[in-house]
N, C-alpha and C positions, 0 to 999 in steps of 0.2 A: 411185287414183293420187295420190301425194303432191303432185306439182306442181299438180294440178287443185285440191286442197284449199287450198294456199297461194294460188292465184290467186282462188278463189271468195270467200275471206273478205275480199278487197279491193274486192268489188262492181265488176266491170269495166264494167258498163253505166253506172254513175255516172261512173267515170273517163272513159269515151268521151265522154259528154255534156259534161263540163266541159272536155275537150280542145277540142271544137268551139268552145265559147265563148271559150276562151283564144286560140285562132287568130283568132277574129273581132276581139277586142279588140287583139291584137297587130298585125294587118294594118291595122286602122283607124288606129292611131296611126303605123304605118310610112309611110303616105301615099305608097304606091308605091315606097318604097325600103327594103324589108324586109332585115334582117340575118339570113340564113337560119340561120347557126350560132347566133346568139342566140335565134331562135325554137325551134330544137332543143333548146337548153339550158333555155329557159323551159318548154317542154312536158314535158321529162324531169323538171324539179324539181317542177312543179305536179302532174304525174301521180303521181309517187312520195309526195308529201305527202298528196294526196287518198287514195290507196291506204292510206297509214299511218292516216289518220283513220277510214277505214271499217273497217279491221281492229281498231283500238282500240274504235270504236263496237260492233262485234260482241261484244267482250268485255264491254262495260258493259251491253248489252242482252240478254244471253243469257237472263235470266229473263223479260224481256218477250217475247223471240222464241219461247220455248217455249210460250206461251199463244196465239200467233197462228198460224193455219193457213198463212198466207203464208210465214212464217219458221221454222216448227218443224223444217224440214228442213236448216237451215243447219249447217255442219260443227261448230261449237262446241256447239250444242244437241244434235246426235245423239251427240257424243263422238268423232267421226271425227277431230276436232283438239282439242288440249287448250287451255285458256285461256292457259296459260304460253307455248305455242308461238305462238299467235295474237298475244299481246301483244308477245313478242320480235320477231316478224315485222314488226308494226306500228312498233315503235321503231326497228328497222333501216332500214325504208323511210323513216321520217320523218327520220332522221339523213342519209341518203343524199340525200333530196330537198332538204333545207335546205342541205346542203353543196354541191350542184349549183347551186342558186340563188345562194348566197353567192359561189362562185367565178366564175360566168359572167354573172350579172345584177346588178342595182343593189341597194343597201341598201333602197330603197323597196319594190322588188318583194318582197324578202325579208320586210319588215315587213308588207306586204299579205297574203302568204300565212300568215305567222305569226298575224296577226289572225284570219284565217278558221279556222284550225286550232284556236286557242284558243276561239273561239265554238262550233265544232262539237263538239269533244271535251268542253270544260269547261262552258261556260254552257248549251249545248243538251243534250248527251247525259247528262251527270252531274246536271243540275239541272232546267232548265225543261221539258224533254220530259215528265218524270214528274210535275211539280208545278203547272204553270200552263197556262191556255188560250193565253197569249201565247208558248208555246215555239215555235210555228210561225213567229212573226215574228222571234223572236231567231234561229232557225235560218236564216231568209232571208238573214241578213247573211253567214253563211259560204257559202251557195250562190251569192251574187253576186260572190264574191272572184275566182274564175278569170279572167273577162273583164277585170277591172279589173287583175289582176296582169299579164296579157298586155299591156294597154294601157300600163302604167307601165313594163314592161320595154322596150318599143319606144321610148315617148316619153322616158323617163329623168326624168320629172317627173309631179307630180299636178297636174291642171288641171280645168276644168269638164267636159271630155270624160270623164275618169275618174269624176267625180261623177254625170254622167248615166247612165253605165254601171251604177254601183253602185245608183242608184235603179231603173233599168229592171229589172235582174235581181232585186233585192229584191221589187219589186211583182209580177213574174212568178211568183216562187215561192209566193205566197200563194194564188191560185186553183188553181194546180197542186197544191199540197199539200192544199187543202181538198177538191178533187175526189177525191184518193185516199182521204181520210178518210171521204168519203161511200160510195164503192163498197167500201170495206173496213171499214165501220162495225162489223160484228160482231167484227172482229179487235181494233180499238182499244177496244171496250167490254170484250172478254175480258181485255185486257192492262191495263185501267184507266188508259189514256192519256187525259188531259184535252184532247183536240182539240176544236175548236169544235162539230162536229156532235154530239159526245158530250155536251158540257157544255150547249149552248144550242139544240140541235136542227138538223135538216137545213135547215129554212126559214131560219133565221139564217145558216147557212153559204151558202145559195144567194144571199142578199142581199149578203153580203160578197164573194162570187165576182164578182158584177156589178160592185160598187163598185171592187174591186181591178183588174178588167180595164179599167174606165174610166180609173183612174189610170195603169195601165200604158200604155195607148194614148196618153195625153198625154205620158208620159215618152218614149216612143219617137219622138215628133215632135220633141223637144228636140234630138236628134242632128242632124237636118236643119235645125232652125231655128238651131242654134248654128254651122252651117256645117261640120260634121264628116262629114256624109254627104249624098249627092246625091238626085236625083229618083227614081232607080230604087229606092233604099233606102226613100224616102218612100212610093212606091206599094206596096212589100211591106208596110211597116209599117201602111199604112191597110187594106190588104186583109186581112191576117191579124188585125189587131185588131178590125176590124168583124165579120169572120166569127166570131171567137172570142166576141165580145160577144153576137151573134145566138144562138149556141149556149147561152150562159149564160143569156140571157133566156128561152129556150124551156124552162128548168127549172121555170119557174112552173107550166106545164101538163103537164110530163113525166109519162107514165103509169108509168114505172119509174125511180125516182131512181138506182138502181145503174147501169143502162144509160146514162142521160143523163150521170152524173158520169164514167163511163169515157170517153165521147165527148169531154167537156170536157178530161179529162186527156190523152187521145191528142192532140188538136188543140193543146194547150199545148206539147207537145214539137215538133210541126210548126211552130208559131209561132216559138219561140226559136231553132230551127235555122235557119228561113228568114231571120230577122233577123241571125243570126250570120254567115251566108253573105253577105247583101246588104251588111252594113256592111263586110265585108272586101273586097268587090270594087268597092263604090261609094263609096269614101272621098273626101273633099274636104279641101283645106287651108283651115281656118277663117281668115276675114279677120282676126279679132282673138282672141287667147286669151293668158292670162297663166298662167304656172306658179306654183302656190301652194307646192309643196314640191319 
């Protein structure tokens, strides 16, 4: 079915995950007074741009995808959809998304989303993913943009709350991505993608996962410490971060690295979803904050 092919090339699962984070950032900044029409416009614009980036990424990665068991059934690899059609689809989605954001949100929101798009399509997909072990770190910047865009759309400015969200979601991306790279190690080796477990080994990746989860846990506390979120959020942040850290530490003696990494990956999704929901419902008005932009 043609519609199904056009939908699959946009990676709907990634879009859905980003929308949850966008809503969390938006409602956090709304402080109990959300502009629902602005939320709809923000979600529409962000989802269209994310879909655009994913479609274009599928075009760029078609040679890599053909060598990985997880991705070799994608529509561009199988020939069910041409590169030209996927690229045109991605460009149309991107134009529509940025037009939606430009018409109904702020210039700051557009700039945030444009930054994330440029990092994902340009710096990450076209360059760093194929050439450097630091590609994951660069890519984490784009993954952190949706909640920040939602926050900026509602707040109308950039402040320390937006910065905390950017740091939080960047740090979360690292153990999440390293866990994927461990349980999909054979795929990354076959595609010659220089992720950390391939370049420096699984043991090095396990250590990095623990360190990044520790840094992420401290970053999550900053939302409460800065007065942006309340005690309910703080409880969720502590509980999920500590459990995730416990799972990561168990990797040292795990009998099966692939099983352990998959568990860490699954719980990473639970963690970020729980935090997105909790900061949306347990927002606070900070005692002191200064708009930077």
